MARTOR-277747 format. One record per residue (C-alpha): residue in three letters; x, y, z. Coordinates in nm, 4 decimals, always signed. Layout:
# residues N
sefi: ALA, u: X, v: Y, w: Z
...
//
This chain:
# residues 265
sefi: UNK, u: +0.0176, v: +0.0371, w: -0.0363
sefi: UNK, u: +0.1098, v: +0.3259, w: -0.0732
sefi: UNK, u: -0.0109, v: +0.7035, w: -0.0096
sefi: UNK, u: -0.0846, v: +0.7242, w: -0.3473
sefi: UNK, u: -0.2925, v: +0.4276, w: -0.3324
sefi: UNK, u: -0.5235, v: +0.5179, w: -0.0307
sefi: UNK, u: -0.5445, v: +0.8609, w: -0.2224
sefi: UNK, u: -0.7675, v: +0.6973, w: -0.5326
sefi: UNK, u: -0.9206, v: +0.4116, w: -0.2187
sefi: UNK, u: -1.0310, v: +0.7669, w: -0.0703
sefi: UNK, u: -1.1942, v: +0.9509, w: -0.4177
sefi: UNK, u: -1.2992, v: +0.5704, w: -0.5491
sefi: UNK, u: -1.5359, v: +0.5270, w: -0.1365
sefi: UNK, u: -1.8728, v: +0.6510, w: -0.1772
sefi: UNK, u: -1.9281, v: +0.6500, w: +0.1895
sefi: UNK, u: -1.8420, v: +0.9202, w: +0.3803
sefi: UNK, u: -1.7204, v: +0.7375, w: +0.7101
sefi: UNK, u: -1.5155, v: +0.4900, w: +0.5132
sefi: UNK, u: -1.3731, v: +0.8033, w: +0.3345
sefi: UNK, u: -1.2450, v: +0.9435, w: +0.7127
sefi: UNK, u: -1.1859, v: +0.6396, w: +0.7559
sefi: UNK, u: -0.9581, v: +0.5386, w: +0.5360
sefi: UNK, u: -0.7600, v: +0.8926, w: +0.5292
sefi: UNK, u: -0.6952, v: +0.7764, w: +0.9407
sefi: UNK, u: -0.5290, v: +0.4930, w: +0.8428
sefi: UNK, u: -0.2762, v: +0.6049, w: +0.5897
sefi: UNK, u: -0.2642, v: +0.9232, w: +0.8421
sefi: UNK, u: -0.1660, v: +0.6890, w: +1.0959
sefi: UNK, u: +0.0981, v: +0.5062, w: +0.8814
sefi: UNK, u: +0.2539, v: +0.7885, w: +0.7495
sefi: UNK, u: +0.3156, v: +0.8548, w: +1.1351
sefi: UNK, u: +0.4586, v: +0.6289, w: +1.2159
sefi: UNK, u: +0.6664, v: +0.6158, w: +0.8808
sefi: UNK, u: +0.5318, v: +0.2864, w: +0.7312
sefi: UNK, u: +0.3485, v: +0.4397, w: +0.4580
sefi: UNK, u: +0.5660, v: +0.4867, w: +0.1153
sefi: UNK, u: +0.4615, v: +0.7775, w: -0.1224
sefi: UNK, u: +0.4215, v: +0.5554, w: -0.4136
sefi: UNK, u: +0.5814, v: +0.5767, w: -0.7491
sefi: UNK, u: +0.4304, v: +0.9185, w: -1.0046
sefi: UNK, u: +0.4529, v: +0.6943, w: -1.2939
sefi: UNK, u: +0.2644, v: +0.4651, w: -1.1698
sefi: UNK, u: -0.0195, v: +0.6745, w: -0.9101
sefi: UNK, u: -0.3797, v: +0.6388, w: -1.0783
sefi: UNK, u: -0.4446, v: +0.9779, w: -1.1794
sefi: UNK, u: -0.7911, v: +1.1317, w: -0.9778
sefi: UNK, u: -1.1330, v: +1.1207, w: -1.1134
sefi: UNK, u: -1.3093, v: +1.4588, w: -1.2488
sefi: UNK, u: -1.5603, v: +1.3911, w: -0.9215
sefi: UNK, u: -1.5530, v: +1.2580, w: -0.6293
sefi: UNK, u: -1.7193, v: +0.8673, w: -0.5063
sefi: UNK, u: -1.9780, v: +1.0581, w: -0.3084
sefi: UNK, u: -2.3261, v: +0.9240, w: -0.1674
sefi: UNK, u: -2.6172, v: +0.8067, w: -0.2823
sefi: UNK, u: -2.8605, v: +0.9072, w: -0.0242
sefi: UNK, u: -2.7454, v: +1.3275, w: -0.0721
sefi: UNK, u: -2.9987, v: +1.5462, w: -0.3258
sefi: UNK, u: -2.7292, v: +1.7856, w: -0.4944
sefi: UNK, u: -2.8681, v: +2.1137, w: -0.6434
sefi: UNK, u: -2.7588, v: +2.4418, w: -0.8125
sefi: UNK, u: -2.5857, v: +2.6253, w: -0.5266
sefi: UNK, u: -2.8173, v: +2.8920, w: -0.3966
sefi: UNK, u: -3.0860, v: +2.6323, w: -0.4009
sefi: UNK, u: -2.9884, v: +2.4604, w: -0.1323
sefi: UNK, u: -3.1792, v: +2.6383, w: +0.0509
sefi: UNK, u: -3.0884, v: +2.8722, w: +0.3851
sefi: UNK, u: -2.9441, v: +2.7564, w: +0.7153
sefi: UNK, u: -3.0705, v: +3.0560, w: +0.9402
sefi: UNK, u: -2.9555, v: +3.2034, w: +1.2379
sefi: UNK, u: -2.9662, v: +2.9168, w: +1.4734
sefi: UNK, u: -3.2667, v: +2.9996, w: +1.6685
sefi: UNK, u: -3.4884, v: +2.7370, w: +1.6205
sefi: UNK, u: -3.3409, v: +2.3444, w: +1.6630
sefi: UNK, u: -3.3891, v: +2.2993, w: +1.2237
sefi: UNK, u: -3.2025, v: +2.5856, w: +1.1991
sefi: UNK, u: -2.8425, v: +2.4871, w: +1.3729
sefi: UNK, u: -2.9503, v: +2.1660, w: +1.2274
sefi: UNK, u: -2.9430, v: +2.2866, w: +0.9363
sefi: UNK, u: -2.5869, v: +2.4766, w: +0.9466
sefi: UNK, u: -2.4131, v: +2.1292, w: +1.1169
sefi: UNK, u: -2.5392, v: +1.9596, w: +0.7836
sefi: UNK, u: -2.3921, v: +2.2660, w: +0.6151
sefi: UNK, u: -2.0578, v: +2.2091, w: +0.8031
sefi: UNK, u: -2.0194, v: +1.7775, w: +0.8031
sefi: UNK, u: -2.0559, v: +1.8563, w: +0.3540
sefi: UNK, u: -1.7512, v: +2.0906, w: +0.3708
sefi: UNK, u: -1.5545, v: +1.8954, w: +0.5941
sefi: UNK, u: -1.6542, v: +1.5539, w: +0.3379
sefi: UNK, u: -1.5548, v: +1.7882, w: +0.0268
sefi: UNK, u: -1.2570, v: +1.8726, w: +0.2080
sefi: UNK, u: -1.1538, v: +1.5145, w: +0.2943
sefi: UNK, u: -1.1611, v: +1.4807, w: -0.1164
sefi: UNK, u: -0.9919, v: +1.8246, w: -0.1631
sefi: UNK, u: -0.7213, v: +1.7275, w: +0.0429
sefi: UNK, u: -0.6361, v: +1.4414, w: -0.1334
sefi: UNK, u: -0.6306, v: +1.5655, w: -0.4301
sefi: UNK, u: -0.4045, v: +1.7989, w: -0.4333
sefi: UNK, u: -0.2240, v: +1.5123, w: -0.3035
sefi: UNK, u: -0.3050, v: +1.3332, w: -0.6408
sefi: UNK, u: -0.3496, v: +1.5401, w: -0.9233
sefi: UNK, u: -0.0181, v: +1.7335, w: -0.9372
sefi: UNK, u: +0.2737, v: +1.4751, w: -0.8838
sefi: UNK, u: +0.2897, v: +1.5051, w: -1.2619
sefi: UNK, u: +0.1500, v: +1.7659, w: -1.3920
sefi: UNK, u: +0.0675, v: +2.1645, w: -1.3136
sefi: UNK, u: +0.3359, v: +2.1837, w: -1.0853
sefi: UNK, u: +0.5951, v: +2.4071, w: -1.2238
sefi: UNK, u: +0.7850, v: +2.1671, w: -1.2894
sefi: UNK, u: +0.8867, v: +2.1165, w: -0.9227
sefi: UNK, u: +0.9702, v: +1.7952, w: -0.7828
sefi: UNK, u: +0.7473, v: +1.7961, w: -0.4914
sefi: UNK, u: +0.8723, v: +1.7089, w: -0.1542
sefi: UNK, u: +0.7372, v: +1.4111, w: +0.0835
sefi: UNK, u: +0.7104, v: +1.7250, w: +0.3481
sefi: UNK, u: +0.4501, v: +1.8590, w: +0.1202
sefi: UNK, u: +0.2591, v: +1.5228, w: +0.1556
sefi: UNK, u: +0.2550, v: +1.4911, w: +0.5077
sefi: UNK, u: +0.1453, v: +1.8253, w: +0.5249
sefi: UNK, u: -0.1585, v: +1.7629, w: +0.2997
sefi: UNK, u: -0.2424, v: +1.4351, w: +0.4116
sefi: UNK, u: -0.2399, v: +1.6251, w: +0.7884
sefi: UNK, u: -0.5279, v: +1.7905, w: +0.6156
sefi: UNK, u: -0.6895, v: +1.5075, w: +0.5577
sefi: UNK, u: -0.6762, v: +1.3503, w: +0.8474
sefi: UNK, u: -0.8473, v: +1.6765, w: +1.0369
sefi: UNK, u: -1.0970, v: +1.7314, w: +0.7799
sefi: UNK, u: -1.1873, v: +1.3348, w: +0.8658
sefi: UNK, u: -1.2127, v: +1.4293, w: +1.2422
sefi: UNK, u: -1.4105, v: +1.7052, w: +1.1155
sefi: UNK, u: -1.6563, v: +1.4968, w: +0.9099
sefi: UNK, u: -1.7055, v: +1.2718, w: +1.2046
sefi: UNK, u: -1.7465, v: +1.5217, w: +1.4686
sefi: UNK, u: -2.0457, v: +1.6991, w: +1.2885
sefi: UNK, u: -2.2127, v: +1.4093, w: +1.1353
sefi: UNK, u: -2.1939, v: +1.2319, w: +1.4828
sefi: UNK, u: -2.3822, v: +1.5867, w: +1.6478
sefi: UNK, u: -2.6064, v: +1.5294, w: +1.3481
sefi: UNK, u: -2.7200, v: +1.2325, w: +1.5033
sefi: UNK, u: -2.7153, v: +1.3026, w: +1.8553
sefi: UNK, u: -2.9810, v: +1.6065, w: +1.6959
sefi: UNK, u: -3.1848, v: +1.3503, w: +1.5890
sefi: UNK, u: -3.1162, v: +1.3891, w: +1.1983
sefi: UNK, u: -2.8334, v: +1.2733, w: +0.9694
sefi: UNK, u: -2.6273, v: +1.3912, w: +0.6452
sefi: UNK, u: -2.7999, v: +1.3187, w: +0.3614
sefi: UNK, u: -3.1556, v: +1.4947, w: +0.4753
sefi: UNK, u: -3.0930, v: +1.7904, w: +0.3537
sefi: UNK, u: -2.9884, v: +1.8975, w: -0.0251
sefi: UNK, u: -2.6561, v: +1.9786, w: -0.0567
sefi: UNK, u: -2.4448, v: +2.1884, w: -0.3784
sefi: UNK, u: -2.0908, v: +2.0844, w: -0.5125
sefi: UNK, u: -2.0024, v: +2.4390, w: -0.6016
sefi: UNK, u: -1.6650, v: +2.3935, w: -0.3732
sefi: UNK, u: -1.4994, v: +2.0540, w: -0.5994
sefi: UNK, u: -1.6800, v: +2.2653, w: -0.9189
sefi: UNK, u: -1.4694, v: +2.5500, w: -0.8315
sefi: UNK, u: -1.1081, v: +2.3093, w: -0.8116
sefi: UNK, u: -1.1282, v: +2.1750, w: -1.0376
sefi: UNK, u: -1.0895, v: +2.5373, w: -1.2173
sefi: UNK, u: -0.7716, v: +2.5184, w: -1.0903
sefi: UNK, u: -0.6771, v: +2.1344, w: -1.2099
sefi: UNK, u: -0.4121, v: +2.2190, w: -1.4781
sefi: UNK, u: -0.2047, v: +2.4412, w: -1.1955
sefi: UNK, u: -0.1166, v: +2.3704, w: -0.8334
sefi: UNK, u: -0.0370, v: +2.7246, w: -0.7558
sefi: UNK, u: -0.3922, v: +2.8248, w: -0.8776
sefi: UNK, u: -0.5026, v: +2.5599, w: -0.6853
sefi: UNK, u: -0.3286, v: +2.6161, w: -0.3586
sefi: UNK, u: -0.4632, v: +3.0205, w: -0.4044
sefi: UNK, u: -0.8124, v: +2.9814, w: -0.4851
sefi: UNK, u: -0.8956, v: +2.6550, w: -0.2279
sefi: UNK, u: -0.6582, v: +2.6433, w: +0.0106
sefi: UNK, u: -0.5754, v: +2.9730, w: +0.0550
sefi: UNK, u: -0.9684, v: +3.2096, w: -0.0355
sefi: UNK, u: -1.2116, v: +2.9323, w: +0.0529
sefi: UNK, u: -1.0144, v: +2.8173, w: +0.3018
sefi: UNK, u: -0.9104, v: +3.2293, w: +0.5026
sefi: UNK, u: -1.2654, v: +3.2671, w: +0.3490
sefi: UNK, u: -1.4242, v: +3.0045, w: +0.6505
sefi: UNK, u: -1.2025, v: +3.2056, w: +0.8720
sefi: UNK, u: -1.4109, v: +3.5486, w: +0.8135
sefi: UNK, u: -1.7447, v: +3.3858, w: +0.8396
sefi: UNK, u: -1.7196, v: +3.1080, w: +1.1399
sefi: UNK, u: -1.7214, v: +3.3466, w: +1.4577
sefi: UNK, u: -2.0284, v: +3.4747, w: +1.4036
sefi: UNK, u: -2.1903, v: +3.1408, w: +1.3252
sefi: UNK, u: -2.0287, v: +3.0074, w: +1.6404
sefi: UNK, u: -2.1965, v: +3.3223, w: +1.7564
sefi: UNK, u: -2.4869, v: +3.2167, w: +1.6281
sefi: UNK, u: -2.5289, v: +2.8255, w: +1.7711
sefi: UNK, u: -2.4204, v: +3.0240, w: +2.1446
sefi: UNK, u: -2.7586, v: +3.2841, w: +2.1263
sefi: UNK, u: -2.9629, v: +2.8968, w: +2.0135
sefi: UNK, u: -2.8641, v: +2.7618, w: +2.3374
sefi: UNK, u: -2.5988, v: +2.4467, w: +2.1722
sefi: UNK, u: -2.3264, v: +2.6071, w: +2.3663
sefi: UNK, u: -2.1952, v: +2.1910, w: +2.2185
sefi: UNK, u: -2.2517, v: +2.2468, w: +1.8780
sefi: UNK, u: -2.0248, v: +2.6063, w: +1.9189
sefi: UNK, u: -1.7159, v: +2.4865, w: +2.1518
sefi: UNK, u: -1.7003, v: +2.1255, w: +1.8742
sefi: UNK, u: -1.6923, v: +2.4400, w: +1.6678
sefi: UNK, u: -1.4301, v: +2.6555, w: +1.7806
sefi: UNK, u: -1.2031, v: +2.2765, w: +1.8465
sefi: UNK, u: -1.2209, v: +2.2703, w: +1.4333
sefi: UNK, u: -1.1733, v: +2.6191, w: +1.3796
sefi: UNK, u: -0.8307, v: +2.7033, w: +1.5484
sefi: UNK, u: -0.7558, v: +2.3463, w: +1.3583
sefi: UNK, u: -0.9152, v: +2.5098, w: +0.9929
sefi: UNK, u: -0.6205, v: +2.8281, w: +1.0932
sefi: UNK, u: -0.3580, v: +2.5364, w: +1.0124
sefi: UNK, u: -0.5150, v: +2.4374, w: +0.7398
sefi: UNK, u: -0.4558, v: +2.8024, w: +0.5359
sefi: UNK, u: -0.1591, v: +2.8057, w: +0.6972
sefi: UNK, u: -0.0327, v: +2.5160, w: +0.4846
sefi: UNK, u: -0.1686, v: +2.6839, w: +0.1702
sefi: UNK, u: +0.0510, v: +3.0101, w: +0.2473
sefi: UNK, u: +0.3967, v: +2.8467, w: +0.3185
sefi: UNK, u: +0.3810, v: +2.5767, w: -0.0301
sefi: UNK, u: +0.1947, v: +2.8789, w: -0.2316
sefi: UNK, u: +0.4985, v: +3.0609, w: -0.0785
sefi: UNK, u: +0.7744, v: +2.7285, w: -0.1311
sefi: UNK, u: +0.6393, v: +2.6814, w: -0.5503
sefi: UNK, u: +0.6873, v: +3.1181, w: -0.6207
sefi: UNK, u: +1.0178, v: +3.0801, w: -0.4216
sefi: UNK, u: +1.1516, v: +2.7839, w: -0.6252
sefi: UNK, u: +1.0368, v: +2.9341, w: -0.9589
sefi: UNK, u: +1.1537, v: +3.3217, w: -0.8718
sefi: UNK, u: +0.8001, v: +3.4488, w: -0.9288
sefi: UNK, u: +0.7387, v: +3.7164, w: -0.6145
sefi: UNK, u: +0.4148, v: +3.5620, w: -0.3652
sefi: UNK, u: +0.2186, v: +3.8367, w: -0.3245
sefi: UNK, u: +0.1893, v: +3.9809, w: -0.7010
sefi: UNK, u: +0.1477, v: +3.6315, w: -0.8435
sefi: UNK, u: -0.1669, v: +3.5328, w: -0.5619
sefi: UNK, u: -0.3473, v: +3.8260, w: -0.7028
sefi: UNK, u: -0.2855, v: +3.8426, w: -1.0215
sefi: UNK, u: -0.4709, v: +3.4296, w: -0.9972
sefi: UNK, u: -0.7209, v: +3.5271, w: -0.7715
sefi: UNK, u: -0.8501, v: +3.7862, w: -1.0133
sefi: UNK, u: -0.8518, v: +3.5564, w: -1.3241
sefi: UNK, u: -0.8952, v: +3.1945, w: -1.1629
sefi: UNK, u: -1.1295, v: +3.3342, w: -0.8743
sefi: UNK, u: -1.5003, v: +3.4316, w: -0.9617
sefi: UNK, u: -1.6776, v: +3.4664, w: -0.5899
sefi: UNK, u: -1.7079, v: +3.7886, w: -0.4398
sefi: UNK, u: -1.4587, v: +3.8561, w: -0.1550
sefi: UNK, u: -1.6001, v: +4.1115, w: +0.1116
sefi: UNK, u: -1.5230, v: +4.2506, w: +0.4370
sefi: UNK, u: -1.5217, v: +4.1724, w: +0.7494
sefi: UNK, u: -1.2479, v: +3.9584, w: +0.7524
sefi: UNK, u: -1.0687, v: +3.7968, w: +1.0337
sefi: UNK, u: -0.7825, v: +3.9619, w: +1.0742
sefi: UNK, u: -0.6376, v: +3.7783, w: +1.3600
sefi: UNK, u: -0.6580, v: +3.4140, w: +1.2657
sefi: UNK, u: -0.5493, v: +3.5517, w: +0.8673
sefi: UNK, u: -0.2476, v: +3.6851, w: +1.0624
sefi: UNK, u: -0.2036, v: +3.3518, w: +1.2375
sefi: UNK, u: -0.1482, v: +3.1695, w: +0.9679
sefi: UNK, u: +0.0568, v: +3.3630, w: +0.8073
sefi: UNK, u: -0.1857, v: +3.5195, w: +0.5408
sefi: UNK, u: -0.1481, v: +3.9144, w: +0.6500
sefi: UNK, u: -0.3380, v: +4.2469, w: +0.5153
sefi: UNK, u: -0.1338, v: +4.2368, w: +0.2088
sefi: UNK, u: -0.1913, v: +3.9267, w: +0.0813
//
């Protein structure tokens, strides 16, 4: 078994609990130095769409329904369902960055082992986060798949499937940092709705998510340095070209700074 073998297995696995289990298994083996990288020449290319559970109704972005403000139990369930959904796709995205750029879109660089270790750690965090939210939904009398979802984040990732720099900029810096911007408000809504447990879980996850933005910034800078490009101007150029969303304040400057994603970016 190799890291690239696990990437193929996770991306082909429709059961989200099993995706998470395989991810955590791979991370434990990697930490014990019992998981070789694998041969890039024989690595299975990633699918353009990962396997997903069949019990989810997938709708267009914008039609998945409003989450509300956390005042009612139904609204809190909708919020937590959307957190679980984002984390489930974050598992796939972490594996996708591991396998997709092994031999293409990487500016001609041979990526070091540390790159793979960092993204496997992110994948393991996302697997734990998915399990936390899937368990919490059950405690609240619901389950993942009970509400419609959209796959807008995956479509955004596929817009950068030809370039690791673009993937890092758009998904692992812009989108992940946007998550940091909105989390304090979500946490406050859960608390004011009386769901202290979910608010505390969200805070615990938020601390991990800061390190995920750190990984995006770290590897974006690494690639720019190796290819003699200036990171911040290159980042702005990519985002203008490749990011179609709306970036509006307020920004969570404190969390962004902790991640090394400072104001000049």
